N, C-alpha and C positions, 0 to 999 in steps of 0.2 A: 145333644149330639153334635150341634154345630161347634159349641165351645170345646168339647173334647177333641174333635177332629182337628180343630185349628191349633189347639195347644200342642197336641202330639205331632201334627204334621208340619207345623210351622216353627216350632220352638227353636230349631237350629238348622236342620238339614237342608231346607230349601229357602229359608228367609233371605239368604244372601244371593239367591237367584243367579244371575250371571253378572253381578254388578261390581262387587268389591274385590275381585280376585287379584288383579294386577294393575294397580293404579300407577305405580312408578315405572316408567319405561327404562329399558336398558341404557347403559351409558352412552351408546352411540346416537341416541335420539333424545337425550334429556334436555337439549336446548329448546329445547322447545316446549153449499147451503142446505144443511139437513137439520133435522130436529136436534142434533148434537150441537148445533151452533147457536143455541139459545143464549141470551145474555144472563149473567149472574148478578147484574147490578141491582135488580129488584129483590134479590134474596134477603130475607129478614136478618137483622143482626143476631149474633149469638154471644152468649156470655163466655168469657175466656178466663180460666183460672190463671192466676199470676204464676210465672215460672218459679219453681221451688228450689231452694238451696243456694248456697254460695258456691263459687268455683273452688273445688278442692285444690290444695296447694300443688299437688303433682300435675294438675292440668292448667295451672295459671299461665305458664309460658306459652303453651299451645294456644290457650284462649286469646292471649294478647297478639300472638302471631297471626291467628286467623282473623282477628278484628282488624289488624293492619292490612292484611290481604284483601279483605272485604272493602276497605276504603279505597284501595287501588282499583279493584274491580268496579266499584261504583263510579269512580272518577272516569275510568276508561269508557264505560257505557254512556255516561253523561256526554262525553266528548264525541261519541259516534255520530255519523250522519243518520238521518232517518231514511232507510232503504225501502220502506213499504210504499206501494203505489196507492193512489187515492188520497183524498183529503180528510177522511174520517179519523178522529183521534181515538176512537174506541178500539181496543186491541182485537185483532182478528185471529190471533193464534189460539190453538186449542190448549188450555191448561189441563194436563192429564196426570195420571198416576199409575204406578205399577200395580197390576192385579196380582198380588202376592199369593192369593189362595189358588191361582191357576198356574203358578210357575212350574215348569217342567222338571225341575230338580227334585220335586216331591215324588216323581215317578208313580209307583203303584198306589200311593195314597190318594192320587187323583181319581182312582177308580173305586174307592171305598164308599160304602153307604154314607150319605151326608156331605160328601165332597161338593156336589153341585149346590146343595143348600147353602154351604158356606160361601161359595162363589157369589151366589145370588145376594146374600146378605152383605157381602163386601161391595158389590156393585150398587146396591141400594144406598149404602152408607156414603159412598163416593158421590153418588148423584145428589143426595140430600145436602152434602157439603157444598156442592156447586162445581165439582170437577166435571169436565166435558169429554174426556177421552181416557182410554185405558191402554197400557202396554202389557202384552202377554208374552211371556217367555216360553216358546214351544221349541224345546231343545232337541238337537240331534242325538241320537237316531230314533226318537220315540215313535215316529210315524212310519218307520221303514220295517216292513215285515220280515226281511232277512236278518234283522238284528233283534227283533222282539215279536213274540207271538201276540202281544197285546197291541200291536200297532193300530189295528182297525178300531179298537176300543178307545185308544187315545185320540184318534182322529174324530170319532163320534163325540167324545167328551169336549174337545176343543170347538167343534161345530156348534154344540149346544151352548158353550160359553159365549161364543160370538153372537148367537141368536139372542141370548139374554142381555148382552151388552148393547146390541142394536135396538132392542125393545125399549131400553132406557135412554136412547138417543146418543149413545157414545160413539165417538170416532175410535177406530181400532187400529192399533199398531202391533205388529207381531215382530219379535226378535228371534232370530235363529241362533246358531252357535252351538257349540258342544256342551253336553252335560258336564258337570263338575266331578267327573269320575275320579276316584282315588283321593278325594279330599273329604273334609269334615262335612261338606255340604251335600254330597250325593254318593251313596254307596253303589257303585256299578263298575263294570269292567268290560270294555268293548275293544275289539281289534279294529281300530280305525286304519284307514289308508295312511301311508307314510309320505304321500306326495301331495302337492298342491292340486294337481289334476284329479286325484282320487277324492280329496276332500271337496273339491268343487262339484264333482259328479254327485256325491251324497247330498250336498247342500241344495243343489238344483232339484234333485229328486223330492226332497222333503218340501222345498219351496212350491213345487207344482201341486202337491197335496194340500198345502196350506191355502194356496190360491183357490183351488177347486172346492175345498170344504169350508174354510173359514172366511174367505172373501174379505181380507183386511183392507183398510184404506191404504196402509203403509206396511211394507215388508222390509225389515232390516236384515241383510245378509252378512254384514260385517261392520263392527264399529270399533273394536279394540284389538288391533292386530297382535299385540304382545300377549294379551290374555288367551286369544285363540291359539297362538303358537304354543303357549305352555300347556294348554288343555289337550291339544291334539298331538303334541310332540313333533309338530312340523315346523322346525325352526324358520324355514323360509317365509312362513306367514307373517313373521315379524319384521320382514324387510319391505322396502318400498316396491321393489320389482316383484316380489312375491304377492303383495297385495294387489297390484295391478293385474297380474296373471290370474289370481283367484277370482277377482271381481269379473274380469272379462270372460273367463271360462264359465263361470256360474251363470252369468246373464245369457250367454249364448245357448246354454243347455235348458234354461227355464222355458223358453218359448213364449207362448201367449200369456200376457199378464192380466187380461181383462181390465177391470177398473182399478186393480191394485197398482200402486206406485212403489217401485222397488228402490231401495236406497243402500248406500254403503258409505263408509268414510273411515277416517282415522281419528280417534278421540283427541280431545283438546290438549293432551300432553305430548302429541306429535306435532311437528312443524306443519304449517299450513301447506307446504309443498306436497304433502301426502294427499290432502283433500283435493288439491289442484290436479294431481295426477288421476285420482278417482273421478273427478268431474269430467274428464275427457272420455270416459267410457259411456255406456248407454244407460247409466242410472237415471232414474227420474228425480230423485232427491238426494241430498247429501246428508249423512247421519252424523250427528255430534253427541258426545258424551262429555259432561262437565262434572268434575269432582274436585281435584286439588286446584289451588288458585295461586301458583307462583307468578311473579311478574311476566315470565315468558309465556305461561299458559294464558294468562289474561290477554296478552298481545295476540296470541293465536285465536282466542275466541272472537275478538273484534275483527281480525283479518279474515276469518272464515265467513263472517257476515258479509263482508265486502266481496269475497269470492263468489258466494252464493248469488249475490246481486248481479255480478258481472257475467256469470255463466247461465243465469236464468234457471238455476236449479235450486228450488227451495230447500231450506234447512228443516230437518226433523231431529230434534234433540230428545231422544227417547230414554235417556237416563241423565238426570241431574240431581246432585245433592252435595252438600259441603263436606269434603273429606276431612276427618278429624285426625289426620296422621300425627304421630309422635315419633321421636327418635327410635323407640323400641319397635315400631312397626316397619317391616322391610319393604312393604308394597307387594309382596308375593301372595300366593294363595293362602298359605298358612297364617298370614297376618290379618286376613279379612274378618275372621271371627271376632278378634279383639276390636277391630275397627267398627264392626256392627254394634258391639257392646258399648263403645264410647258414644256412638250416634244416638243411643237410646236415652242418654242422661239429660234431665230437664235443664241443667245449668247451661247447656249448649243451645237451648231454644232461641234466645234472642239473636244469636248468630245465624241459626237456620232461617229465622224469619227475615233477617236482613238479606241473606243470600237469595232467598226465594223472591223477595221484593225486587232486587236488582236483576234477577234472571227473568222476571216478568217484563221489566223494562227492556232488557236486551232482546227478548223474544218479539216484543212489539216493534222496536226500532229496526231490528234485523229482518222483519217480515217472516219470522219463523212460522211454519205451518202448524207445528205440534211440538209441545215441550212437556216432558213427563217427569214428575218427581219420583225418585226411586223408593225412598222409605215412606211408603203410603201410611204405615201405622203411626208415624210421627205427625201426620196431618190430623190426628185425633188425640194423641196423648204422648207423654214422656214418662220416664221412670225417674224418681228421685234418687239421687246417688246416696249410697251408704257405704261405710267401710266394708260391711259384710258382702254387698254385691261386688265391690271392687276386688275383694279377695276371692270371689267365686268365679265360676266359668261363665263364658258368654252365654251358654245355654240357659243358665239360671236367670240372668238379666233379661234375656229375650222372652223367656217364659212369663216373667212378670209383665213385660211390655205387651205380649199377646193377650194376656188376661185383661189388662186394663183396656186394650183396644176394643175387645168384645163388649165390655162394659160401656165404653164411650159410644159405640154404635147403638146400643140399646137405649142410652140416655140422650142421644142426639147432641153430644158435646163435642167440641173441636178444640184443637190447639191453636195458639196464635199463628203458628206456621201454616196450618191448614187454612185458616181464614184468609191469611195473606195470599196464599197460593191461589185460592179460589176467587180472589178479588172481592172479598166480602167485607163489610163494615163491621168493625169490632165494637163491642160495648163491655162495660165492666172493667 
């Protein structure tokens, strides 16, 4: 039942969660101590199968470009000052992963028999790997009763997910943001407000429910302004003034935060000036997403670390992965399925491993509180490229990846990327 639910529920419609919709910004911004804190250093080594297959000819240029960008990223992080306080050399940040089986874009599948069993199995696999936190996408408007009669059931589901996560010692981050309605990732249609004020009111309402029922350590109300603008059709959300207006209004309406730290930010493909503006609001933390690695973006990543240090607002990077963009991918919602397909291929694993290693170093030096790898399935396995898979749909490739992931969970095997992200020693 777990396998069937996962393969049907995750094969395509929700796997892409809220992460790969709009990575390329529009032209005008393109310049730019709890149980969960256990150490993974004593975790036993695990055998890693060698990455399979040569780089296909059509991906050779992309592979070389990404390799060059990773060298630039590594050099920039090496040159960064150490912003963390204290003299300990052990990393303090929580290395986390996306909890894909609980992502809101699955909608009704989250309430089917076996859904919670699948979540528990994924949580156990991540804990065994050595990951110490999870990011959960609780998408609007799932918890709002005027939009869905299932709102209370979704709230109960996510409260149970959080209970299971805390029982395993995980730090919990929740991402809000709209469902991917009208896309390949989520079949739904809602009449959203058409103004920033209206969307802020809805976001605050769902945030209050999340704080009361889920009690996350961190709550992300906005991280990718251009993605949110496209999903809601509120163009002003993609402007700097609109972002500040939205964050300010949402925070004012949320009210009491309890122990939850609320964050917002503009992803790494926006200039650091956007995060600087957000830092002047009453957010507790600054949110960062890292996917593409152009020289301007690398500069922003390091500049944001300095900004967080200067403003005394910790960074939470709740989505990171190496974006495998090619000239055929436009960076829009419709391109993200093909992006997810490319991310699954095993010949990219050495690059992912390097990206995650550098991102661990950045997280430590920047004193990041929580950093979450998005493609959590690739922490366990990858798919060997074949001409047949290349010619097929993203759904086909992701179905293979899902099946292999379930097998890896059962066998207790991990990818090199997974072991690197968890800070574990490899053997074999």
